[in-house]
PDB file of N, CA, C and O in Angstrom:
ATOM      1  N   MET A   1      46.581  11.589  56.208  1.00  0.00           N
ATOM      2  CA  MET A   1      47.973  11.002  55.530  1.00  0.00           C
ATOM      3  C   MET A   1      48.150  11.382  54.459  1.00  0.00           C
ATOM      4  O   MET A   1      47.235  11.118  53.678  1.00  0.00           O
ATOM      5  N   THR A   2      49.328  12.141  53.903  1.00  0.00           N
ATOM      6  CA  THR A   2      49.298  12.681  52.295  1.00  0.00           C
ATOM      7  C   THR A   2      49.567  11.238  51.505  1.00  0.00           C
ATOM      8  O   THR A   2      49.717  10.096  51.939  1.00  0.00           O
ATOM      9  N   SER A   3      49.561  11.811  50.102  1.00  0.00           N
ATOM     10  CA  SER A   3      49.241  10.486  49.117  1.00  0.00           C
ATOM     11  C   SER A   3      50.911  10.831  48.433  1.00  0.00           C
ATOM     12  O   SER A   3      51.425  11.923  48.674  1.00  0.00           O
ATOM     13  N   GLU A   4      51.477  10.027  47.779  1.00  0.00           N
ATOM     14  CA  GLU A   4      52.480   9.808  47.219  1.00  0.00           C
ATOM     15  C   GLU A   4      51.883   8.923  45.822  1.00  0.00           C
ATOM     16  O   GLU A   4      50.919   8.176  45.650  1.00  0.00           O
ATOM     17  N   TYR A   5      53.282   9.565  44.715  1.00  0.00           N
ATOM     18  CA  TYR A   5      52.678   8.690  43.663  1.00  0.00           C
ATOM     19  C   TYR A   5      53.650   7.339  43.509  1.00  0.00           C
ATOM     20  O   TYR A   5      54.702   7.276  44.145  1.00  0.00           O
ATOM     21  N   VAL A   6      53.175   6.140  42.516  1.00  0.00           N
ATOM     22  CA  VAL A   6      53.859   5.634  41.869  1.00  0.00           C
ATOM     23  C   VAL A   6      53.872   5.423  40.181  1.00  0.00           C
ATOM     24  O   VAL A   6      52.740   5.257  39.725  1.00  0.00           O
ATOM     25  N   GLN A   7      54.779   5.406  39.359  1.00  0.00           N
ATOM     26  CA  GLN A   7      54.979   5.518  38.109  1.00  0.00           C
ATOM     27  C   GLN A   7      55.222   4.246  37.640  1.00  0.00           C
ATOM     28  O   GLN A   7      56.074   3.415  37.955  1.00  0.00           O
ATOM     29  N   ILE A   8      54.225   4.233  36.741  1.00  0.00           N
ATOM     30  CA  ILE A   8      54.559   2.672  36.077  1.00  0.00           C
ATOM     31  C   ILE A   8      54.311   2.902  34.662  1.00  0.00           C
ATOM     32  O   ILE A   8      54.245   4.070  34.280  1.00  0.00           O
ATOM     33  N   ILE A   9      54.179   2.040  33.910  1.00  0.00           N
ATOM     34  CA  ILE A   9      54.294   1.646  32.942  1.00  0.00           C
ATOM     35  C   ILE A   9      53.017   0.540  32.572  1.00  0.00           C
ATOM     36  O   ILE A   9      53.187  -0.644  32.281  1.00  0.00           O
ATOM     37  N   LEU A  10      51.456   1.383  32.682  1.00  0.00           N
ATOM     38  CA  LEU A  10      50.380   0.900  32.705  1.00  0.00           C
ATOM     39  C   LEU A  10      49.781  -0.333  31.290  1.00  0.00           C
ATOM     40  O   LEU A  10      48.699   0.195  31.038  1.00  0.00           O
ATOM     41  N   ASP A  11      49.837  -1.046  30.730  1.00  0.00           N
ATOM     42  CA  ASP A  11      49.383  -1.721  29.747  1.00  0.00           C
ATOM     43  C   ASP A  11      50.033  -0.781  28.464  1.00  0.00           C
ATOM     44  O   ASP A  11      49.416  -0.545  27.425  1.00  0.00           O
ATOM     45  N   GLY A  12      51.511  -0.269  28.795  1.00  0.00           N
ATOM     46  CA  GLY A  12      52.120   0.193  27.607  1.00  0.00           C
ATOM     47  C   GLY A  12      52.006   1.659  27.803  1.00  0.00           C
ATOM     48  O   GLY A  12      52.725   2.466  27.215  1.00  0.00           O
ATOM     49  N   LYS A  13      51.156   1.947  28.579  1.00  0.00           N
ATOM     50  CA  LYS A  13      51.082   3.330  28.856  1.00  0.00           C
ATOM     51  C   LYS A  13      51.730   3.886  29.762  1.00  0.00           C
ATOM     52  O   LYS A  13      51.405   3.227  30.750  1.00  0.00           O
ATOM     53  N   PRO A  14      52.988   5.269  30.365  1.00  0.00           N
ATOM     54  CA  PRO A  14      52.991   5.926  31.425  1.00  0.00           C
ATOM     55  C   PRO A  14      52.239   6.218  32.227  1.00  0.00           C
ATOM     56  O   PRO A  14      51.449   7.083  31.851  1.00  0.00           O
ATOM     57  N   VAL A  15      52.064   5.733  33.623  1.00  0.00           N
ATOM     58  CA  VAL A  15      50.522   6.470  34.439  1.00  0.00           C
ATOM     59  C   VAL A  15      51.485   6.520  35.900  1.00  0.00           C
ATOM     60  O   VAL A  15      52.585   5.986  36.045  1.00  0.00           O
ATOM     61  N   SER A  16      50.959   7.075  36.603  1.00  0.00           N
ATOM     62  CA  SER A  16      51.416   7.995  38.002  1.00  0.00           C
ATOM     63  C   SER A  16      50.103   7.913  38.665  1.00  0.00           C
ATOM     64  O   SER A  16      49.084   8.546  38.390  1.00  0.00           O
ATOM     65  N   LEU A  17      50.278   7.105  39.506  1.00  0.00           N
ATOM     66  CA  LEU A  17      48.729   6.282  40.961  1.00  0.00           C
ATOM     67  C   LEU A  17      48.798   7.118  41.490  1.00  0.00           C
ATOM     68  O   LEU A  17      49.653   7.822  40.952  1.00  0.00           O
ATOM     69  N   PRO A  18      48.387   7.590  42.344  1.00  0.00           N
ATOM     70  CA  PRO A  18      47.874   8.334  43.705  1.00  0.00           C
ATOM     71  C   PRO A  18      48.522   6.819  45.001  1.00  0.00           C
ATOM     72  O   PRO A  18      48.291   5.794  44.360  1.00  0.00           O
ATOM     73  N   ILE A  19      48.861   6.593  45.745  1.00  0.00           N
ATOM     74  CA  ILE A  19      49.397   5.718  46.786  1.00  0.00           C
ATOM     75  C   ILE A  19      49.134   6.436  48.062  1.00  0.00           C
ATOM     76  O   ILE A  19      49.344   7.608  48.374  1.00  0.00           O
ATOM     77  N   SER A  20      48.552   5.306  48.809  1.00  0.00           N
ATOM     78  CA  SER A  20      49.208   5.438  50.718  1.00  0.00           C
ATOM     79  C   SER A  20      50.024   4.120  50.521  1.00  0.00           C
ATOM     80  O   SER A  20      49.886   3.158  49.766  1.00  0.00           O
ATOM     81  N   PRO A  21      51.166   4.533  51.746  1.00  0.00           N
ATOM     82  CA  PRO A  21      52.043   3.456  52.324  1.00  0.00           C
ATOM     83  C   PRO A  21      51.260   1.642  51.977  1.00  0.00           C
ATOM     84  O   PRO A  21      51.796   0.670  51.444  1.00  0.00           O
ATOM     85  N   THR A  22      49.841   1.798  52.548  1.00  0.00           N
ATOM     86  CA  THR A  22      49.148   0.588  52.252  1.00  0.00           C
ATOM     87  C   THR A  22      48.272   0.083  51.039  1.00  0.00           C
ATOM     88  O   THR A  22      47.775  -1.005  50.746  1.00  0.00           O
ATOM     89  N   THR A  23      48.289   1.073  50.578  1.00  0.00           N
ATOM     90  CA  THR A  23      47.501   0.990  48.967  1.00  0.00           C
ATOM     91  C   THR A  23      48.274  -0.458  48.170  1.00  0.00           C
ATOM     92  O   THR A  23      49.465  -0.666  47.939  1.00  0.00           O
ATOM     93  N   SER A  24      47.140  -1.247  47.901  1.00  0.00           N
ATOM     94  CA  SER A  24      47.671  -2.197  47.306  1.00  0.00           C
ATOM     95  C   SER A  24      47.738  -1.835  45.435  1.00  0.00           C
ATOM     96  O   SER A  24      47.254  -0.797  44.983  1.00  0.00           O
ATOM     97  N   LEU A  25      48.219  -2.588  44.803  1.00  0.00           N
ATOM     98  CA  LEU A  25      48.087  -2.368  43.378  1.00  0.00           C
ATOM     99  C   LEU A  25      46.574  -2.563  42.507  1.00  0.00           C
ATOM    100  O   LEU A  25      46.140  -2.050  41.476  1.00  0.00           O
ATOM    101  N   LEU A  26      45.946  -3.722  43.626  1.00  0.00           N
ATOM    102  CA  LEU A  26      44.708  -3.926  42.978  1.00  0.00           C
ATOM    103  C   LEU A  26      43.824  -2.369  43.658  1.00  0.00           C
ATOM    104  O   LEU A  26      42.809  -1.949  43.102  1.00  0.00           O
ATOM    105  N   ARG A  27      44.206  -1.933  44.448  1.00  0.00           N
ATOM    106  CA  ARG A  27      43.063  -0.374  44.904  1.00  0.00           C
ATOM    107  C   ARG A  27      43.815   0.487  43.978  1.00  0.00           C
ATOM    108  O   ARG A  27      43.108   1.223  43.290  1.00  0.00           O
ATOM    109  N   ALA A  28      45.208   0.571  43.786  1.00  0.00           N
ATOM    110  CA  ALA A  28      45.198   1.713  42.924  1.00  0.00           C
ATOM    111  C   ALA A  28      44.793   1.551  41.809  1.00  0.00           C
ATOM    112  O   ALA A  28      44.073   2.408  41.296  1.00  0.00           O
ATOM    113  N   LEU A  29      45.198   0.246  41.047  1.00  0.00           N
ATOM    114  CA  LEU A  29      44.747   0.292  39.620  1.00  0.00           C
ATOM    115  C   LEU A  29      43.116   0.420  39.461  1.00  0.00           C
ATOM    116  O   LEU A  29      42.766   0.764  38.332  1.00  0.00           O
ATOM    117  N   ARG A  30      42.048   0.196  40.424  1.00  0.00           N
ATOM    118  CA  ARG A  30      40.785  -0.044  40.297  1.00  0.00           C
ATOM    119  C   ARG A  30      40.786   1.468  40.817  1.00  0.00           C
ATOM    120  O   ARG A  30      40.409   1.715  39.671  1.00  0.00           O
ATOM    121  N   ASP A  31      40.836   2.518  41.340  1.00  0.00           N
ATOM    122  CA  ASP A  31      41.043   3.513  41.251  1.00  0.00           C
ATOM    123  C   ASP A  31      41.247   5.042  40.136  1.00  0.00           C
ATOM    124  O   ASP A  31      40.866   6.200  39.961  1.00  0.00           O
ATOM    125  N   ALA A  32      42.023   4.111  39.693  1.00  0.00           N
ATOM    126  CA  ALA A  32      42.423   4.903  38.423  1.00  0.00           C
ATOM    127  C   ALA A  32      41.503   3.856  36.796  1.00  0.00           C
ATOM    128  O   ALA A  32      41.993   3.833  35.667  1.00  0.00           O
ATOM    129  N   GLY A  33      40.730   3.442  37.030  1.00  0.00           N
ATOM    130  CA  GLY A  33      39.870   3.127  36.374  1.00  0.00           C
ATOM    131  C   GLY A  33      39.502   1.973  35.417  1.00  0.00           C
ATOM    132  O   GLY A  33      38.777   1.827  34.432  1.00  0.00           O
ATOM    133  N   GLN A  34      40.620   0.965  36.414  1.00  0.00           N
ATOM    134  CA  GLN A  34      40.891   0.151  35.696  1.00  0.00           C
ATOM    135  C   GLN A  34      39.991  -1.608  36.021  1.00  0.00           C
ATOM    136  O   GLN A  34      40.387  -2.579  36.666  1.00  0.00           O
ATOM    137  N   THR A  35      38.934  -1.425  35.388  1.00  0.00           N
ATOM    138  CA  THR A  35      37.870  -1.752  36.094  1.00  0.00           C
ATOM    139  C   THR A  35      37.993  -3.472  35.606  1.00  0.00           C
ATOM    140  O   THR A  35      37.320  -4.280  36.246  1.00  0.00           O
ATOM    141  N   ALA A  36      38.769  -3.908  34.596  1.00  0.00           N
ATOM    142  CA  ALA A  36      38.829  -5.326  34.444  1.00  0.00           C
ATOM    143  C   ALA A  36      39.520  -6.123  35.484  1.00  0.00           C
ATOM    144  O   ALA A  36      39.483  -7.353  35.514  1.00  0.00           O
ATOM    145  N   ILE A  37      40.170  -5.362  36.360  1.00  0.00           N
ATOM    146  CA  ILE A  37      41.160  -6.394  37.176  1.00  0.00           C
ATOM    147  C   ILE A  37      39.539  -6.096  38.243  1.00  0.00           C
ATOM    148  O   ILE A  37      38.763  -5.148  38.361  1.00  0.00           O
ATOM    149  N   GLN A  38      39.630  -7.391  38.805  1.00  0.00           N
ATOM    150  CA  GLN A  38      38.519  -7.876  39.802  1.00  0.00           C
ATOM    151  C   GLN A  38      39.264  -7.636  41.288  1.00  0.00           C
ATOM    152  O   GLN A  38      40.474  -7.419  41.339  1.00  0.00           O
ATOM    153  N   GLY A  39      38.461  -7.693  42.445  1.00  0.00           N
ATOM    154  CA  GLY A  39      38.824  -7.991  43.661  1.00  0.00           C
ATOM    155  C   GLY A  39      38.000  -8.807  44.259  1.00  0.00           C
ATOM    156  O   GLY A  39      37.579  -8.504  45.376  1.00  0.00           O
ATOM    157  N   ALA A  40      37.665  -9.825  43.729  1.00  0.00           N
ATOM    158  CA  ALA A  40      36.394 -10.689  44.416  1.00  0.00           C
ATOM    159  C   ALA A  40      36.880 -11.290  46.128  1.00  0.00           C
ATOM    160  O   ALA A  40      36.008 -11.059  46.966  1.00  0.00           O
ATOM    161  N   CYS A  41      38.040 -11.946  46.620  1.00  0.00           N
ATOM    162  CA  CYS A  41      38.400 -12.132  47.394  1.00  0.00           C
ATOM    163  C   CYS A  41      39.233 -11.268  47.941  1.00  0.00           C
ATOM    164  O   CYS A  41      38.943 -11.315  49.136  1.00  0.00           O
ATOM    165  N   GLU A  42      40.032 -10.559  47.814  1.00  0.00           N
ATOM    166  CA  GLU A  42      41.137  -9.592  48.449  1.00  0.00           C
ATOM    167  C   GLU A  42      42.448 -10.170  49.506  1.00  0.00           C
ATOM    168  O   GLU A  42      43.215  -9.612  50.291  1.00  0.00           O
ATOM    169  N   GLN A  43      42.162 -12.082  48.893  1.00  0.00           N
ATOM    170  CA  GLN A  43      43.083 -12.783  49.982  1.00  0.00           C
ATOM    171  C   GLN A  43      44.172 -13.326  49.008  1.00  0.00           C
ATOM    172  O   GLN A  43      45.123 -13.934  49.500  1.00  0.00           O
ATOM    173  N   GLY A  44      44.100 -13.151  47.681  1.00  0.00           N
ATOM    174  CA  GLY A  44      45.365 -14.243  47.057  1.00  0.00           C
ATOM    175  C   GLY A  44      44.768 -15.211  46.665  1.00  0.00           C
ATOM    176  O   GLY A  44      45.570 -15.866  45.999  1.00  0.00           O
ATOM    177  N   GLU A  45      43.486 -15.861  46.696  1.00  0.00           N
ATOM    178  CA  GLU A  45      43.201 -16.957  46.559  1.00  0.00           C
ATOM    179  C   GLU A  45      42.810 -17.129  44.935  1.00  0.00           C
ATOM    180  O   GLU A  45      43.479 -17.747  44.107  1.00  0.00           O
ATOM    181  N   CYS A  46      41.724 -16.517  44.733  1.00  0.00           N
ATOM    182  CA  CYS A  46      40.524 -16.211  43.555  1.00  0.00           C
ATOM    183  C   CYS A  46      41.489 -16.073  42.088  1.00  0.00           C
ATOM    184  O   CYS A  46      41.082 -16.523  41.017  1.00  0.00           O
ATOM    185  N   GLY A  47      42.587 -15.497  42.216  1.00  0.00           N
ATOM    186  CA  GLY A  47      42.913 -15.250  41.053  1.00  0.00           C
ATOM    187  C   GLY A  47      42.175 -13.833  40.091  1.00  0.00           C
ATOM    188  O   GLY A  47      42.629 -13.639  38.963  1.00  0.00           O
ATOM    189  N   SER A  48      41.247 -13.073  40.528  1.00  0.00           N
ATOM    190  CA  SER A  48      40.763 -12.510  39.737  1.00  0.00           C
ATOM    191  C   SER A  48      41.290 -11.243  39.405  1.00  0.00           C
ATOM    192  O   SER A  48      40.883 -10.662  38.399  1.00  0.00           O
ATOM    193  N   CYS A  49      42.296 -10.669  40.264  1.00  0.00           N
ATOM    194  CA  CYS A  49      43.167  -9.537  40.399  1.00  0.00           C
ATOM    195  C   CYS A  49      44.587  -9.571  39.556  1.00  0.00           C
ATOM    196  O   CYS A  49      45.408  -8.657  39.485  1.00  0.00           O
ATOM    197  N   THR A  50      44.668 -11.147  38.807  1.00  0.00           N
ATOM    198  CA  THR A  50      45.832 -11.483  38.654  1.00  0.00           C
ATOM    199  C   THR A  50      46.326 -10.000  37.564  1.00  0.00           C
ATOM    200  O   THR A  50      45.485  -9.544  36.789  1.00  0.00           O
ATOM    201  N   VAL A  51      47.509  -9.485  37.631  1.00  0.00           N
ATOM    202  CA  VAL A  51      48.491  -9.224  36.503  1.00  0.00           C
ATOM    203  C   VAL A  51      49.879  -9.833  36.560  1.00  0.00           C
ATOM    204  O   VAL A  51      50.487 -10.492  37.403  1.00  0.00           O
ATOM    205  N   VAL A  52      50.184  -9.312  35.208  1.00  0.00           N
ATOM    206  CA  VAL A  52      51.450  -9.341  34.692  1.00  0.00           C
ATOM    207  C   VAL A  52      52.366  -8.039  35.476  1.00  0.00           C
ATOM    208  O   VAL A  52      51.763  -6.967  35.539  1.00  0.00           O
ATOM    209  N   VAL A  53      53.525  -8.074  35.962  1.00  0.00           N
ATOM    210  CA  VAL A  53      54.322  -7.127  36.935  1.00  0.00           C
ATOM    211  C   VAL A  53      56.000  -7.692  36.061  1.00  0.00           C
ATOM    212  O   VAL A  53      56.581  -8.777  36.048  1.00  0.00           O
ATOM    213  N   ASP A  54      56.265  -6.553  35.522  1.00  0.00           N
ATOM    214  CA  ASP A  54      57.754  -7.040  34.949  1.00  0.00           C
ATOM    215  C   ASP A  54      57.990  -8.748  34.649  1.00  0.00           C
ATOM    216  O   ASP A  54      58.703  -9.609  35.164  1.00  0.00           O
ATOM    217  N   GLY A  55      57.125  -8.731  33.684  1.00  0.00           N
ATOM    218  CA  GLY A  55      57.019 -10.357  33.407  1.00  0.00           C
ATOM    219  C   GLY A  55      56.440 -11.229  34.298  1.00  0.00           C
ATOM    220  O   GLY A  55      56.043 -12.234  33.708  1.00  0.00           O
ATOM    221  N   ARG A  56      56.231 -11.250  35.492  1.00  0.00           N
ATOM    222  CA  ARG A  56      55.674 -12.161  36.105  1.00  0.00           C
ATOM    223  C   ARG A  56      54.289 -11.779  36.772  1.00  0.00           C
ATOM    224  O   ARG A  56      54.010 -10.757  37.399  1.00  0.00           O
ATOM    225  N   MET A  57      53.291 -13.156  36.393  1.00  0.00           N
ATOM    226  CA  MET A  57      52.131 -13.167  37.369  1.00  0.00           C
ATOM    227  C   MET A  57      52.390 -12.778  38.426  1.00  0.00           C
ATOM    228  O   MET A  57      53.474 -13.001  38.965  1.00  0.00           O
ATOM    229  N   GLN A  58      51.298 -12.003  39.035  1.00  0.00           N
ATOM    230  CA  GLN A  58      51.037 -11.761  40.402  1.00  0.00           C
ATOM    231  C   GLN A  58      49.318 -11.398  40.932  1.00  0.00           C
ATOM    232  O   GLN A  58      48.288 -11.188  40.291  1.00  0.00           O
ATOM    233  N   ASN A  59      49.491 -11.427  41.758  1.00  0.00           N
ATOM    234  CA  ASN A  59      47.982 -10.975  42.845  1.00  0.00           C
ATOM    235  C   ASN A  59      48.420  -9.669  43.107  1.00  0.00           C
ATOM    236  O   ASN A  59      49.298  -9.274  43.874  1.00  0.00           O
ATOM    237  N   ALA A  60      47.496  -8.918  42.175  1.00  0.00           N
ATOM    238  CA  ALA A  60      47.693  -7.248  42.744  1.00  0.00           C
ATOM    239  C   ALA A  60      46.991  -6.710  43.971  1.00  0.00           C
ATOM    240  O   ALA A  60      47.043  -5.487  44.099  1.00  0.00           O
ATOM    241  N   CYS A  61      46.250  -7.499  45.032  1.00  0.00           N
ATOM    242  CA  CYS A  61      45.243  -7.782  45.691  1.00  0.00           C
ATOM    243  C   CYS A  61      46.358  -7.985  47.184  1.00  0.00           C
ATOM    244  O   CYS A  61      45.984  -7.701  48.322  1.00  0.00           O
ATOM    245  N   LEU A  62      47.760  -8.533  46.842  1.00  0.00           N
ATOM    246  CA  LEU A  62      48.895  -8.568  47.691  1.00  0.00           C
ATOM    247  C   LEU A  62      49.754  -8.285  47.621  1.00  0.00           C
ATOM    248  O   LEU A  62      50.645  -8.748  48.332  1.00  0.00           O
ATOM    249  N   THR A  63      50.000  -7.117  46.474  1.00  0.00           N
ATOM    250  CA  THR A  63      51.173  -6.658  45.942  1.00  0.00           C
ATOM    251  C   THR A  63      51.049  -5.105  46.104  1.00  0.00           C
ATOM    252  O   THR A  63      50.411  -4.359  45.362  1.00  0.00           O
ATOM    253  N   PRO A  64      51.677  -4.802  47.059  1.00  0.00           N
ATOM    254  CA  PRO A  64      52.156  -3.116  47.972  1.00  0.00           C
ATOM    255  C   PRO A  64      52.096  -2.794  46.590  1.00  0.00           C
ATOM    256  O   PRO A  64      52.548  -3.512  45.698  1.00  0.00           O
ATOM    257  N   ALA A  65      51.517  -1.677  46.425  1.00  0.00           N
ATOM    258  CA  ALA A  65      51.862  -0.996  45.079  1.00  0.00           C
ATOM    259  C   ALA A  65      52.549  -0.421  45.057  1.00  0.00           C
ATOM    260  O   ALA A  65      52.749  -0.232  43.857  1.00  0.00           O
ATOM    261  N   PHE A  66      53.662   0.496  45.957  1.00  0.00           N
ATOM    262  CA  PHE A  66      54.704   1.480  46.111  1.00  0.00           C
ATOM    263  C   PHE A  66      56.274   0.253  45.761  1.00  0.00           C
ATOM    264  O   PHE A  66      57.406   0.697  45.565  1.00  0.00           O
ATOM    265  N   THR A  67      55.986  -1.006  45.762  1.00  0.00           N
ATOM    266  CA  THR A  67      56.987  -1.700  45.477  1.00  0.00           C
ATOM    267  C   THR A  67      57.033  -2.096  43.406  1.00  0.00           C
ATOM    268  O   THR A  67      57.887  -2.666  42.727  1.00  0.00           O
ATOM    269  N   CYS A  68      55.853  -1.533  43.077  1.00  0.00           N
ATOM    270  CA  CYS A  68      56.006  -1.328  41.304  1.00  0.00           C
ATOM    271  C   CYS A  68      56.608  -0.138  40.766  1.00  0.00           C
ATOM    272  O   CYS A  68      56.692  -0.171  39.538  1.00  0.00           O
ATOM    273  N   GLU A  69      57.095   1.003  41.365  1.00  0.00           N
ATOM    274  CA  GLU A  69      57.631   1.941  40.789  1.00  0.00           C
ATOM    275  C   GLU A  69      58.376   1.432  40.174  1.00  0.00           C
ATOM    276  O   GLU A  69      59.199   0.610  40.578  1.00  0.00           O
ATOM    277  N   SER A  70      58.130   2.107  38.269  1.00  0.00           N
ATOM    278  CA  SER A  70      59.164   1.825  37.217  1.00  0.00           C
ATOM    279  C   SER A  70      59.095   0.676  36.948  1.00  0.00           C
ATOM    280  O   SER A  70      60.091   0.130  36.473  1.00  0.00           O
ATOM    281  N   SER A  71      57.500  -0.303  37.236  1.00  0.00           N
ATOM    282  CA  SER A  71      57.454  -1.482  36.711  1.00  0.00           C
ATOM    283  C   SER A  71      56.390  -1.381  35.507  1.00  0.00           C
ATOM    284  O   SER A  71      55.578  -0.490  35.259  1.00  0.00           O
ATOM    285  N   ILE A  72      56.717  -2.813  34.718  1.00  0.00           N
ATOM    286  CA  ILE A  72      55.702  -2.803  33.584  1.00  0.00           C
ATOM    287  C   ILE A  72      54.739  -3.801  33.534  1.00  0.00           C
ATOM    288  O   ILE A  72      54.758  -4.953  33.100  1.00  0.00           O
ATOM    289  N   VAL A  73      53.520  -2.816  34.305  1.00  0.00           N
ATOM    290  CA  VAL A  73      52.858  -3.813  34.279  1.00  0.00           C
ATOM    291  C   VAL A  73      51.401  -4.138  33.491  1.00  0.00           C
ATOM    292  O   VAL A  73      50.561  -3.260  33.296  1.00  0.00           O
ATOM    293  N   SER A  74      51.278  -5.205  33.169  1.00  0.00           N
ATOM    294  CA  SER A  74      50.285  -5.785  32.094  1.00  0.00           C
ATOM    295  C   SER A  74      48.747  -6.044  32.821  1.00  0.00           C
ATOM    296  O   SER A  74      48.748  -6.705  33.859  1.00  0.00           O
ATOM    297  N   THR A  75      47.806  -5.677  32.441  1.00  0.00           N
ATOM    298  CA  THR A  75      45.710  -6.748  32.698  1.00  0.00           C
ATOM    299  C   THR A  75      45.987  -6.970  31.702  1.00  0.00           C
ATOM    300  O   THR A  75      46.734  -6.730  30.754  1.00  0.00           O
ATOM    301  N   VAL A  76      44.805  -7.796  32.281  1.00  0.00           N
ATOM    302  CA  VAL A  76      44.220  -8.715  31.407  1.00  0.00           C
ATOM    303  C   VAL A  76      43.417  -7.734  30.098  1.00  0.00           C
ATOM    304  O   VAL A  76      42.932  -8.260  29.097  1.00  0.00           O
ATOM    305  N   SER A  77      43.410  -6.732  30.276  1.00  0.00           N
ATOM    306  CA  SER A  77      42.760  -5.721  28.827  1.00  0.00           C
ATOM    307  C   SER A  77      43.614  -5.720  28.240  1.00  0.00           C
ATOM    308  O   SER A  77      43.344  -5.359  27.094  1.00  0.00           O
ATOM    309  N   SER A  78      45.148  -6.065  28.460  1.00  0.00           N
ATOM    310  CA  SER A  78      46.230  -5.799  27.496  1.00  0.00           C
ATOM    311  C   SER A  78      47.077  -7.398  27.019  1.00  0.00           C
ATOM    312  O   SER A  78      48.093  -7.788  26.444  1.00  0.00           O
ATOM    313  N   LEU A  79      46.135  -7.804  27.553  1.00  0.00           N
ATOM    314  CA  LEU A  79      46.590  -9.405  27.327  1.00  0.00           C
ATOM    315  C   LEU A  79      45.877  -9.719  26.375  1.00  0.00           C
ATOM    316  O   LEU A  79      44.881  -9.066  26.064  1.00  0.00           O
ATOM    317  N   LEU A  80      46.532 -11.466  25.346  1.00  0.00           N
ATOM    318  CA  LEU A  80      45.415 -11.491  24.187  1.00  0.00           C
ATOM    319  C   LEU A  80      44.821 -12.782  25.479  1.00  0.00           C
ATOM    320  O   LEU A  80      45.075 -12.931  26.674  1.00  0.00           O
ATOM    321  N   ARG A  81      44.048 -13.440  24.612  1.00  0.00           N
ATOM    322  CA  ARG A  81      42.907 -14.002  26.038  1.00  0.00           C
ATOM    323  C   ARG A  81      43.978 -15.609  26.029  1.00  0.00           C
ATOM    324  O   ARG A  81      44.355 -16.330  26.952  1.00  0.00           O
ATOM    325  N   ASP A  82      44.190 -15.674  24.516  1.00  0.00           N
ATOM    326  CA  ASP A  82      44.577 -17.176  24.269  1.00  0.00           C
ATOM    327  C   ASP A  82      45.967 -17.133  25.450  1.00  0.00           C
ATOM    328  O   ASP A  82      45.906 -17.859  26.442  1.00  0.00           O
ATOM    329  N   ASP A  83      46.991 -16.363  25.257  1.00  0.00           N
ATOM    330  CA  ASP A  83      47.902 -15.903  26.193  1.00  0.00           C
ATOM    331  C   ASP A  83      47.929 -16.144  27.334  1.00  0.00           C
ATOM    332  O   ASP A  83      48.705 -16.929  27.878  1.00  0.00           O
ATOM    333  N   LEU A  84      47.458 -15.786  27.620  1.00  0.00           N
ATOM    334  CA  LEU A  84      46.578 -15.545  29.156  1.00  0.00           C
ATOM    335  C   LEU A  84      45.886 -16.921  29.831  1.00  0.00           C
ATOM    336  O   LEU A  84      45.898 -17.375  30.976  1.00  0.00           O
ATOM    337  N   SER A  85      45.331 -17.327  28.681  1.00  0.00           N
ATOM    338  CA  SER A  85      44.995 -19.277  29.101  1.00  0.00           C
ATOM    339  C   SER A  85      46.087 -19.788  29.326  1.00  0.00           C
ATOM    340  O   SER A  85      46.434 -20.058  30.476  1.00  0.00           O
ATOM    341  N   VAL A  86      46.798 -20.007  28.334  1.00  0.00           N
ATOM    342  CA  VAL A  86      48.212 -20.805  28.217  1.00  0.00           C
ATOM    343  C   VAL A  86      48.613 -20.924  29.575  1.00  0.00           C
ATOM    344  O   VAL A  86      48.447 -21.884  30.327  1.00  0.00           O
ATOM    345  N   ALA A  87      49.419 -19.320  29.904  1.00  0.00           N
ATOM    346  CA  ALA A  87      49.929 -19.291  31.486  1.00  0.00           C
ATOM    347  C   ALA A  87      49.382 -19.476  32.377  1.00  0.00           C
ATOM    348  O   ALA A  87      49.888 -19.914  33.410  1.00  0.00           O
ATOM    349  N   PHE A  88      47.663 -19.064  32.154  1.00  0.00           N
ATOM    350  CA  PHE A  88      47.390 -20.030  33.403  1.00  0.00           C
ATOM    351  C   PHE A  88      47.318 -21.492  33.903  1.00  0.00           C
ATOM    352  O   PHE A  88      47.405 -21.953  35.041  1.00  0.00           O
ATOM    353  N   SER A  89      47.091 -22.205  32.440  1.00  0.00           N
ATOM    354  CA  SER A  89      46.721 -23.230  32.702  1.00  0.00           C
ATOM    355  C   SER A  89      48.189 -23.890  32.915  1.00  0.00           C
ATOM    356  O   SER A  89      48.416 -24.791  33.723  1.00  0.00           O
ATOM    357  N   THR A  90      49.063 -23.346  32.133  1.00  0.00           N
ATOM    358  CA  THR A  90      50.788 -23.948  32.813  1.00  0.00           C
ATOM    359  C   THR A  90      51.222 -23.913  34.443  1.00  0.00           C
ATOM    360  O   THR A  90      51.851 -24.743  35.099  1.00  0.00           O
ATOM    361  N   HIS A  91      50.677 -22.711  34.807  1.00  0.00           N
ATOM    362  CA  HIS A  91      50.999 -22.151  36.238  1.00  0.00           C
ATOM    363  C   HIS A  91      50.036 -22.980  36.985  1.00  0.00           C
ATOM    364  O   HIS A  91      50.459 -23.042  38.140  1.00  0.00           O
ATOM    365  N   GLY A  92      48.922 -23.656  36.867  1.00  0.00           N
ATOM    366  CA  GLY A  92      48.088 -23.949  37.472  1.00  0.00           C
ATOM    367  C   GLY A  92      47.139 -22.738  38.527  1.00  0.00           C
ATOM    368  O   GLY A  92      46.849 -22.818  39.721  1.00  0.00           O
ATOM    369  N   ALA A  93      46.815 -21.575  37.436  1.00  0.00           N
ATOM    370  CA  ALA A  93      46.111 -20.628  38.171  1.00  0.00           C
ATOM    371  C   ALA A  93      44.574 -20.376  37.895  1.00  0.00           C
ATOM    372  O   ALA A  93      44.109 -20.318  36.757  1.00  0.00           O
ATOM    373  N   VAL A  94      44.175 -20.299  38.521  1.00  0.00           N
ATOM    374  CA  VAL A  94      42.582 -20.066  38.512  1.00  0.00           C
ATOM    375  C   VAL A  94      41.998 -18.474  38.762  1.00  0.00           C
ATOM    376  O   VAL A  94      42.175 -17.729  39.725  1.00  0.00           O
ATOM    377  N   GLN A  95      41.341 -18.294  37.680  1.00  0.00           N
ATOM    378  CA  GLN A  95      40.455 -16.591  37.724  1.00  0.00           C
ATOM    379  C   GLN A  95      39.146 -17.153  38.085  1.00  0.00           C
ATOM    380  O   GLN A  95      38.746 -18.246  37.686  1.00  0.00           O
ATOM    381  N   CYS A  96      38.363 -16.194  39.018  1.00  0.00           N
ATOM    382  CA  CYS A  96      36.355 -16.560  38.928  1.00  0.00           C
ATOM    383  C   CYS A  96      36.260 -15.662  37.928  1.00  0.00           C
ATOM    384  O   CYS A  96      35.168 -15.429  37.409  1.00  0.00           O
TER     385      CYS A  96
END
């Protein structure tokens, strides 16, 4: 299977991530060296893979990478700890 690429703005920098049609955003980010994003359950339950895509929190493990073309993706590495904590408590999220 040949790989394609998805172009995103990751933590403020343009990046090109190699993907296949079934690659999750979690896998694409981890393969690109983003180790702050964890894949504990990879079923969308634990929140360890939470990212912000175009202003919306979502589980990277459940997000097909190809759907993020031209998106702005923020990881825990680029978010202020206080802002992330407020967002998690406001929306009832958990993160292992």
